N, C-alpha and C positions, 0 to 999 in steps of 0.2 A: 489378648494379643494373639495374632496369627503367625504361626511359625512355619506353615507349610502351604505351598500353591501348587495347583494342577494347571498348567498352561496349555490350552488347547491349540496346537499350531497347524493341525490339518483335520478337517472334518469328514474325510471319506476314508474308505478302507479297501484294501486289495483282497480281503477275505470276506466270506459271507457266513460267518459263525451263527448258528441258529439260537445260541443261547446269549447272544450279545444284548447288553442293556441299552446300548446307545441307539441301536437301529431296530431291534426286535421287540422291544418292550413299550410301555405306555407312552413314554415321552417321545415325540417325533419332531422336536424342536431343531434337530440337525438339518431338516429340510429348509428352514428359514434362515440358516446362518451361512456366512461365507464359506467357501470350500477350504480357503487357506487364510491364515492370519496375515494382516498387512504390516508393513514396517512401522507405520505410526502407532498402531496398537501395541506392538511389542515395546515400543520406547515409552508409552504410557504405563504399561504394565510393570516395566522395570523401574520407572520412576515411583509408582504407588509402593511397590514393594520395598525399595530403598528408603522412601520416607517414613514407612511404618516401622521398619527395623531401627532406623536413627532415633525416631521419636520414642521408642520403648526400650532403647538400649540393648537390643537382641545381639547375642554373640554369634548366632548362626541361624540361618533359614533354609529351607529345602524347596526347590523348584523342580517339579517334575513335568517334563515335556510329554504330551499325551495327544490322543486323538479320539476317534478315528485311528489312523495309522500315521504317527508323526514322520516316519521316513519318507512318506510319499511327498514331503516338502522338498526333498532333494538336498545334496550337499551344500549347494550355494545358499539356498534359503536357510538351511539349519545354522550354516556359518554366520549369516546375519543375525539370526535370533541369539545364538550363544555369545556373539561378540558384544551385542547390546547388553545382555544380562550381566556378563562378566564386568563390562566397563561401568555399569551403573550401580551394581550392587556390591562388588567386591571392595570397593573403597569404604563401604559402611560397615559390612559384617562379612563373616565367613559364608560362602555360598555353596551349598551342597547341590549340585546339578545332577539330575537323573533323567532318564528317559525310558518309557515303557513302550515296547514293540512286540509285534507278532514275530519278528525276525526275518520275514521273507526277504526284504530288500537289504538286509545288512551285509556289507562287503568291507573290504580292506581300506578303501578310501573313506568310508564312514568311521571305521575304527580308529584310523589315524586322526581324523577329526576330532572325534570324542576324546582321544588321548591328549590332543593339544589343548582342549578346553576342559579337561578333567570331568567328563561326563560319565557316570556309571549307568550301566544298561540292564534293565530287567526285561525278561522275555516270557511270553506266555507259551505254555506247552502243557498239555493235558495228560501226558504220560506216553505209553508205547504208541505205535502207529495206529493200532485198532481203537485204542481209547482217544487218541487225539483226533482220529477222522470221524469219530461219532458226531463232533460239532464243528470243528475247525477246519473248514475246506474252503476252496475257491468257489466262486459262484457257479462254475461249470461242473462242480463235483469233484475236481482234483484234489488229491491229498496235499496238505501244506507241510506234512511231517518231515520230508527230506529237506525242504528249505529250511525249516527251523533248526534241524540238527546240523546243518552246514553252518549256520549263523552261531551256534553254540560251540562248534569246533574252532571258529575263529576266536571266540571270547576265551577259550581256554588256552590259547597260544600264550607262551610267557610274556610276549610284548604287550598283550591286551588283557591278561588275566585280571589286572587290577580294576579294569573297567566292568567286570562281570558282577552284577548286583544280586542276581538270583533269578529263580523261576517262579512264575505264577500258574497255579493249576486250579481248574474249576472242578469241584467234586461232582461225580456222577455215579450213583450206586450201581449203575448197570455195568461199570468197569470193574475189573479185578483190582482191589485195592493194593495188593502186594506187587502185582505186575506194574501198576502205575508208579508206586514207591521206587521200585527198583529201576524202572526206566528213567525216573527223574534223578535218582541218585547216580546213575550212570553218566550223567552229564556234568558231574562234579560241581554242582551249584554252591555258591557261598551260603545260600539260604533258600528256603521254600515257603511259599505262601499257598496254603490249601484253603480255597474259598468255597463257601456255600454258594449254589447258583442263586441268583437274585429272584426273590418271590415275595409275594404279600398275601394277606388274608383273602383278598379279592382274587388272586391267581396264585394258589398255593403250590408248592413243589410237589411232583408226583410221588405217591406212596403206594405202589401197586399192591403190597401185602400189608398195609398199615405199619404199625410199629414205629421204630426209630431207625430207618435205613441209613440216614446220613451219620448218625452217631455210630452205628455198627461199623459202617465203612471207615470212618475215621479211627474208631477204636482198634480195628485190626492194623491199620497203619501205625498207630501209636504204640501197640505192643511190639510191633516189629522194630520200630524206631528206638525203643528203650532197649530191647534185647541186643541191639546193634552198638549200644553205647552212645546214642544220640550223635551220629556222626556229621550231622548238619543241623543248623537252626531251622525249626519249623515254627512260624510265627504264631499260629494258631495256639499250638501246644505250650510254647514258651510264654505266650500272653496269659493263658490261663494260669500257669504256674506262678508266675510273677504277680498277677492280680491276687491269687489265693494267699501268697505271703506277705500282702500288704505293699508290693512294688508296683511300678507302672504297668499298664495294661499293653503297651507296645503297639497298639493300633486301635482302629475304630470298631472292629468286629466284635470284640469282648471287652469286659472290663468297664469301670465307671469313670475313667479319665475323661476330661474334657476334650472335645475334637476341635483343634485350632486350625481348620483347614478351609481354604477357599478355592474355587475354580474360577479361571479366566477364559472365556470362550473366544472363538475366532473373530467374533464382532466386538470383543472388548467388554462383553457383559460379564458381571460378577455373578457367580452362581454358588450354590451350596454343593456338597458332595455329589459326584456324578451317580452314586448308587441310587439316589432319589429318582432318577429317571425311570425306574421300575415301578413307581407308585402311580403316577398319573402325569398327563401331558402338562408340561411347564412346571412340575414339582420343584426342580432345583433353582428356578429363575428368582431373581431378587428385584428386577427392574431397574438396577443400577448398573453404571459403566465406569471403566476405569478412566475415561476422559473427564468425567464429571463428579466422581465420588472417591473419597480416600478409603483406605482400608478400615479404619475405625467406624466410618459410617455403615459399612456392610456388616461388620462384626456385631454392631449394635442391633440389627435387625432381629424380630422375634424368632425366625427360623434358624439362623446360625447361633443365636443365644441358646435356643432350646437344646442344642447339641453339647452345650457346656454346663447343663443343669445338674449332672450327677444323679445320685440316688433320688433326689427330690423331684426330678423331672419324669421318673418312670411312673407307670400305672400302679395301682395298689397291688395287683396280683404279683407283679415283679418285686415291689417294695418289701413284700411279706415272705419271699421265697428264700430258702436257705442258701442257694447258690448265686444270689443276685451279685455279690461282689466278684465272682469269677466270671459270670457271663455278661453282667453289666446290661441285661436286657437284650443282648444281641445287637446286630447292626440296626441302626435306626430306620432305614428304609424297609427292613423286614417286618416292622411293626404295623405297616399301614393297612387300615380297612376303612372302606367308603362309610362315612357316617361318624366314625369315631376318630379318624385321622391317624395319628402315631401313638395314641394313648392306649396301647395294646401290649401284650407280650409278643415276643418275636414269633412268626409263623413256624420258626425251628424251635420253639420252646422245648418240647419233649426231647429233641436231639441234643439241645445244648445242656439240658439238665442231666441227660444219661452220660454225655461225654464228660462233663465236669466230674461226675462220680467216678469215671475211669481214669481220668488224667491226674486228679489231685491225690487221692489215695495211693495211686501207683507211685507218685513222686515221693510221698512220705515213707513208702516201704523200700524204695530203691536205695541201695548202698551208695555212699559218696565215693566215686572213683579216686584212686591214689595214684598219682603219675609215677610214683617210685615203686609201686607194687611189683612183685615178681611172682604173683600167684599163678598156680598152673592153669587156672581156668582161662586166662587170657593168652597163655603162651602154648597151648597144645592144640592139636587138630583132632577132628572126629576120625573114628576109624574108617569111615567111608572116604573121607578126603585124603587120609594117608594112603589108602589102597589105590585110589585113583592116580596119585602122584607115582606110586611105585610101578604102576603098569607102563609109565612112560610120559605122556604129555601132562596128564592130570586135567580134569575137567575144568571150565572156567570158575565154577564155584569153589573147587578145592584150591586152585591157584590164589583166588581172591582171599579165601581164608588164610592161606599161608602168608600173603602180604599183610593181613590184618594182624596176625600174630607178630610178624616182623615190626609192624609199627608199634605194637604194644612193648616189644623189647626195646625198640628205640626210644620210646618215652622212658623207660627205666634207666637206660643208659644217660639220657639227657638229665634225668633227675639225679643221678649219681654225680654227673659233672657239676650240676648246680649246687649240690650239698658240699662240695670241696673247694668253692671259689675262694681266692685269697682275700685277705683283709687289707692289703696295701692301699696306699693313697695315690698310687700312679694313675695315669690316664688309662691304661689298659685294664687295670682292675676295676676302675669305675665303669668303663664300658660294659665289662662282663656283669656287674651288679646291676646297672640300669637295663641291660638286656634281659636279664632274669626277671626284674619287676614287670617290664613290659610284656614278656612272653606270658607270664602268669595272669596278667589282666586280659590279654587277648584270648588265652585259653579258657577263662572264665566266661567271657562274653560271646566269643566266637570260636568255640573249639574246632570247628571244621577247618577254619583258617590255619590253625597251628597244625592239624594233621596233615594239611596239604603240604606244608613245608617240612615237617618231620618224616613224611613218607618219601621225599626225595632221597635217593639211596645214599647220596654223599653226606647226609646229616648223620647217619649211623657211623660212616667212616671217621667223621670229625670227632664224634663222641668217644669212639674207641680210642682214637689217637690221643685225646686229651686224658684218658684214664691209664694209658701206659706211662712209665716213669718219665718225669719231665725231661725235655730236650733242651735244656739250658735256655737261650735267648727266645726260642720259638715258643716255649710252654705257655707264657702269659699271653702272647699274640693269638695262640690257638683258643685259649679260653675266652678272649675277647670277642672271637667269632660268634659267640652267643647273641651279641648285639645285632649282627647281621641277620641271624635266623630270626630273632624277634621282630626286627624291621620288616622282613619279607612277610612275616605272618600278619603284621599290622596292615601292610599294603593290600594283602589278600582280603583282609576283613574290612578295609576301608575306614579303619580307626585312625583317630588323630593322636600322634605321640611326637616327642622329641628326645633324642638321645644321641651320644657319640657312638660312631662306628670306627673300628679300627682300620688303619691304612696298612695294606700288605702289598709290598712291591709297587708302591704309588697308586694303588687302586682300592676302591671300597667294594667289597663283595657282598651281594645279596642272593643267597641261595635260591635257585630254581628261576631267578628273574634275571640277573646279569651283573655286570661289572661296570663300575664308573672309574674311569682313568683321570687321576688328578695330576699325575707326574711325580718325579722323585723328590721334588721339593717339599711335598706335602708332609705334615707332621705325623705323629703316631696315631692321633685320632682326628676325626672331623665330625663336628656336630651337625646333625641332620634333622629334618622333620618330615613326617609322613602323614598322610590323610587321605580322604576319598579323592582328592585332586592329584595325588601321586607323591613323588619324592622331591624334596628341596634339599640341595647340598651346595656349599661353597657360594651361597648367595643367590641362586636362581633354581627355577624349576627344571627338573630333568625330564625331557620329552624323548619321544622316539627319534626325533630329528637331531638331537644333541650329539655332536660328533664324539663327545667324551663317553657316551653310553654305548656299551656292547651288550645287547640283549641275549639271553639264552633263547636259541632259536629252535623251531620245531620243523619236522619234515613229515611228509605223508609216508605211511607204512602201510601199503594196501588200502584197506578201507578205513584206517584210523591214523592218528599222528603220534609221534613220539618226540621228546626232547633230544636234541643234539647238543650235548653239554661239553663244549670245548673251553669252559671258562672256570668252573668251580675249583677252588683251591684244594679241595679235598677229593678230587675225582680219581686220584691215583690209587690203585689197589696193589696188593702184593703181586709181582710178576707183570703189571701193566706198564707201558711206556706212553703215557697219554701225550697226544699231539697238542699244539698250540692252537690259537684261533684259525679256523679255516677262512679263506678268503678266495674270492674269484672263482676260477674253474674248479678249485678243489672242493669248495662247498657246493657248487652246482652238480659236481660228480657224486658227492655224498647223497645229496637230495634225490638224484635221479636213480641211483643204484639202491637206496633204501626202499624207494617206493616199488622199484621192480622186484626186489627180493620178497618184499611183503605180498605182492600179488602172486608170485610163483608159489609161495608157501601156502596161500589160501587155496590155490588150485591143487597143488601136489600133496600137501601134508595139512589138511584142514584141521585136524585135531590139535596139532602143535600151534598152528596159526592161531586158533582160538585161545589156547593157554597163553601164547605171547600176548594176544590182546587184552587178557585179564591182568597180566602182571608186569609187562615191560613198560617202564615209565621213561627211561633214558638210555641213549647210546653214547658211549664215550669214544670218540675217535682216538685211535692209537698211532703212533709212529711206525713207519716200516720196520721190518726186521722181527726176528723170533722173540717171543715172550721169554722174560727171565725165569720163568717157572714159579709155581706156587710154593712159597716158603713154608716149611713145616711150622705149625703153630702161628702162622700169620693170619692177618685178618681175612675172614671169609668174604666172599662176594655178597653184598646185600641184595635181596631179591629186587628186582625192577631195573637194575642197571646191567649192561653188557658192554664189554670193551671190544671194538672191532678194528681190524687192520684196514688200511685205505682201500677204497674200491679198486679192483683190478689185481689185487694181490692174492687172489683166491676165490673160492666159492662163497659169496657173502651169506646166502641163506644157510650154507652148511655151518659157516662160523656163527651164525646167530643162533641156530638151533643147539650147537655144542656149548656155547657160553651160557645160554639161558637154562640148559640142563643142569649145568654146574652151579649156576646161582640158585636154582630150585633145591638142589641136593644140599648146598651149603646152608640154605636158610632152614631146611628140614633137619639137618645135623645139628644146628644150634638149638632147635626145640627138643629133638629126640636123638639122643646118641645111637648111631647105627653100627659103629665100629669102636672097639676098645681103643683107647688113646695110644697105647703101644702094643706090638710094633706099628710103625707108620705105613708100612707097604700096603696092608689091606685097604686102608683109606684111599690111598691113591689109585688102587686097582678098581675100587667101587666108583670113584669119580669118573675115571676113564670109561668104565663099562656103561655108566649111565649116560654119559655124553654120546656114546657110540649108538646107544639104543635109538636116540633121535636120528642120527645121521643114517642109520640103516634104514629107518622108516622111509626116509627121503629117497634113497637109492632103490628101495623095494618097489616104489611105484613109478620110477623113472624108466622109460623105455631105453632099449639098446644094450648091446652086449658088454660095454664098459661099466654101465650102472649095474647089470647083473652080477658082474665080476666083483665090484666094490661091495655090494649087498652080501655076497657070499662070504668075502673075507671078514667084513665086519661081524656078521652073524656067528661065525666060528670063533672070533675072538671073544665076543660076549658070552658065549656058551662056556668057553674056557675059563673066563674071569668068573663066572658064577660058580663054576665047580670048585675053583681055587678058593674063593670066599667061603663056600659052604663047608669045605674041609679044613678051613684055617683055625676054627675055633675062636675067632676074634669077633664074630658078630654078636651083638646084643640082641635081646629078644625082638626089639624094634628092627634091627637090622636083619634077622632071619626072616621077619614078615616082609620086609621091603624086598629083599633078594628074591623071595618067592613070587612077589608080584612081578619082577623083572623076568624071572624064568618062565611065568605064564605067557607073557607077551612073546618071548622068543620062541616058546613051544607052539604058539599059533602060527609062526612063520613056516612050520615044517614043511607044509605043502609047496612053499615057494622055493 
């Protein structure tokens, strides 16, 4: 049975990547094929796929739109292809539609189209600009990196995040592995594919110094990934781990699972996996066509059948190797040698053996993470990160470490909420329990998707509220919000599930994604289903064009984007007065002012701008009027969210700096007590002084007499606060160190 198809819809590309197997390797059949697929070919392809699924009773199949560069087909052509596939295959089985692109042409129009047809998008990126530009350039030598990053920024928007399938990176030992890993992780991908560059024994991969450079490179990434807590699924490592434990191999690169994949070219020709193009000219071709041959006829050919032979199909060297069940002989194409065909070990055999020795023993030695753990290792900062934050902005690595510690604490809070779910038989109790079951399943299979939702600052507020003494009628409704968190995580992961969601004020709330308005007549819960195709509720699919759907929107903030969350039911903090949904000119005003404030901060306070970039996830619009003040003992600001007054009610960049400083200090105080709990005055003095530290830095570099005067007044007040705190006797040892860091910063201003 064939369960996956690669449909070539455009046979040319707008980049000229020198490592591309389609254009630069042995097979040059692209020159003999149509530039773009025709409508009749698409209809035949859809018919054959549907026939095969029906004949074998398949529950789901995957179709990946590929090229060349599939986006060169244009929005109109893509719509025709997608409409045919959905209309022919959907009635027979579930259709998982995907598209792989270099990202250069991706725009909002195409994202809206992919949202309409539930198409998940994978993007090729080889790391930071230096790594990516080593191979992935335009034909005239220009860099493709900024174009790809713009595409990924689109896919990270809340309204399109569910379309983001992941990143594909081709390994090059000449690139710094940690720089590549960090650059890829910075794009918040749901998953990563790290691929060995295609090579054969006739054309082996470069090994300038001999040894196992590819295993060494991947081993460094694996060590960092493991120490980071495996924040994202990396298919190569996950495949090796799964295969070693007797599970599925998750792909064709390693493991012994049969490969049930076929390719349909632009001329309708049936072909084997594209990677075979690296072997010899015509290697993937079968001589059969969708117009004349069904899927079973192709699958029965010797070539495709050999991909399903498992251990018996490997050469003797591989069959007798101790790691064969992990590597599976490597990718089929990488075994090719003239004269002996594919009956050889992989040309990467030494690297695969070395990598298996790194990955599998490391997994056996690694402790199993406990979502409810409160161990200090996950909840503390290094001294260097602590001191960086004490001096004011904190470098991006320190802010990121603070955010990671906050995520660990949020996990612990959620685990505590989960451990106390009620046993009642009501709808809301059932929603909470089903939500917990789904969240556990997603966390096991796609932990990065769960982390994405738990890192949204409102999740910590929700969990903390649930752990306070019950508030009568609202208590069970709040607990049932766990189902909304789980549904959001499943949507991020593209996993299929069905569960009831609680109705709050006539709406369903999906954290970090949006709100579905159902009206006051809705019951206490509504059963929904989620999958790679999106959300289904009240009998129909929810799309971006659905008037019932209000997405959490994003706005530019200098050179990055932030969420503007005016929807989350738990966005209110102590002292905040959150505004309702922004519409019309109010929304446009927010977008314009946020972007302007970000750009001004990048110019005038770059260190603080970098810190904001590392830690700010969401802005919560507040109503006009003074804040109600931070209640003693109330919930502290979770790092990542700031509440801001409406544009025009003051200096937005000053408010941003102030609120983010307070958020950092509150997050740090949660980890390391800085001030004794009583009396409360020193804590308030420290908060105010730390907030003023950032404000003073902004006025320090702003020209003009008014700015100089403001800087002077703020500097004097910070000096006074530091002296009061030092003399108070209320500082903990951590607090003494923190205030010393602040004093060093203010002391450096003496000449100003």
